[in-house]
C-alpha positions in Angstrom: 293.7 228.2 58.1 294.4 227.0 54.8 298.0 225.7 53.8 297.2 226.3 49.9 299.8 228.4 48.2 298.6 231.8 46.7 298.5 230.3 43.2 295.8 228.1 44.0 297.4 225.3 42.3 298.8 223.6 45.2 298.2 219.6 45.3 298.7 220.1 49.2 295.9 222.4 48.9 293.7 221.0 52.0 293.1 222.8 55.0 295.4 222.2 57.4 294.9 219.6 59.6 296.6 219.6 63.3 298.8 216.2 63.2 300.5 215.5 66.2 303.1 212.4 66.4 304.4 210.7 69.5 308.2 210.8 70.3 307.8 206.7 69.5 305.8 207.5 66.4 308.5 209.4 64.4 311.2 207.0 65.8 309.3 204.0 63.6 309.0 206.5 60.3 312.7 207.1 60.9 314.4 203.8 61.5 318.0 204.8 60.9 317.5 207.4 63.5 318.7 207.0 67.4 316.7 207.8 70.0 319.5 210.6 71.1 319.6 211.9 67.4 315.8 211.8 66.9 315.5 214.2 70.5 318.1 216.5 69.6 317.0 217.2 66.2 313.3 217.7 67.9 314.7 220.2 70.7 316.4 222.1 67.5 313.5 222.4 65.6 311.4 223.2 68.5 314.0 225.9 69.3 314.0 227.2 65.9 309.9 227.7 66.4 309.1 224.8 63.5 307.7 222.3 65.8 305.5 222.5 68.6 306.2 219.8 71.5 303.2 218.9 73.6 303.9 217.0 76.8 301.0 215.0 77.8 302.7 212.9 80.9 300.5 212.3 83.9 302.5 209.2 84.8 304.3 207.7 82.0 306.4 210.2 79.4 304.3 211.1 76.6 305.1 213.7 74.1 304.0 214.5 71.2 305.4 217.2 68.2 303.5 218.8 65.4 304.7 221.4 62.8 304.1 225.4 64.2 301.1 226.6 62.8 302.7 229.4 61.4 305.3 227.2 59.6 302.8 225.1 57.3 302.0 227.3 54.7 305.7 227.6 54.4 306.1 223.7 54.2 303.4 223.6 51.6 304.9 225.9 49.2 308.5 224.1 49.9 306.5 220.7 48.7 304.8 222.3 46.0 307.8 223.7 44.9 309.1 219.9 45.0 306.6 218.3 43.3 306.9 220.7 40.5 310.7 220.3 39.9 310.0 216.4 40.2 307.2 216.8 37.6 309.3 218.7 35.0 312.4 216.2 35.9 310.5 213.1 35.2 309.1 214.7 31.9 312.5 216.1 30.8 313.6 212.4 31.5 311.0 211.1 29.9 309.6 208.8 32.5 306.5 207.1 31.5 305.0 206.2 34.9 305.5 203.2 37.0 302.7 201.1 35.8 304.3 201.6 32.0 307.9 201.1 33.7 307.0 197.2 35.3 305.6 196.4 31.8 309.0 197.6 30.4 311.1 194.9 32.1 
């Protein structure tokens, strides 16, 4: 399965790879979210078919999450749209880039 967009111009056009995140990893990536809110959000995303939950518990609770394969291409299209909008917004504002901004100070 490929996650490239139909126009072939995606900056996210690498083949899709399964990336699983343990619940605790997600908690570290989103430090402002409480465990309760994170768990509630993941349950909702799972119910909506956006993420897939994998229970690897044997003796210790171990659960991982991944974007549902059928949703991955849609997320890439969304990221491409955001990327294109961001680039045009920065161009419209005359943004020079990070390295030049640092030299302007």
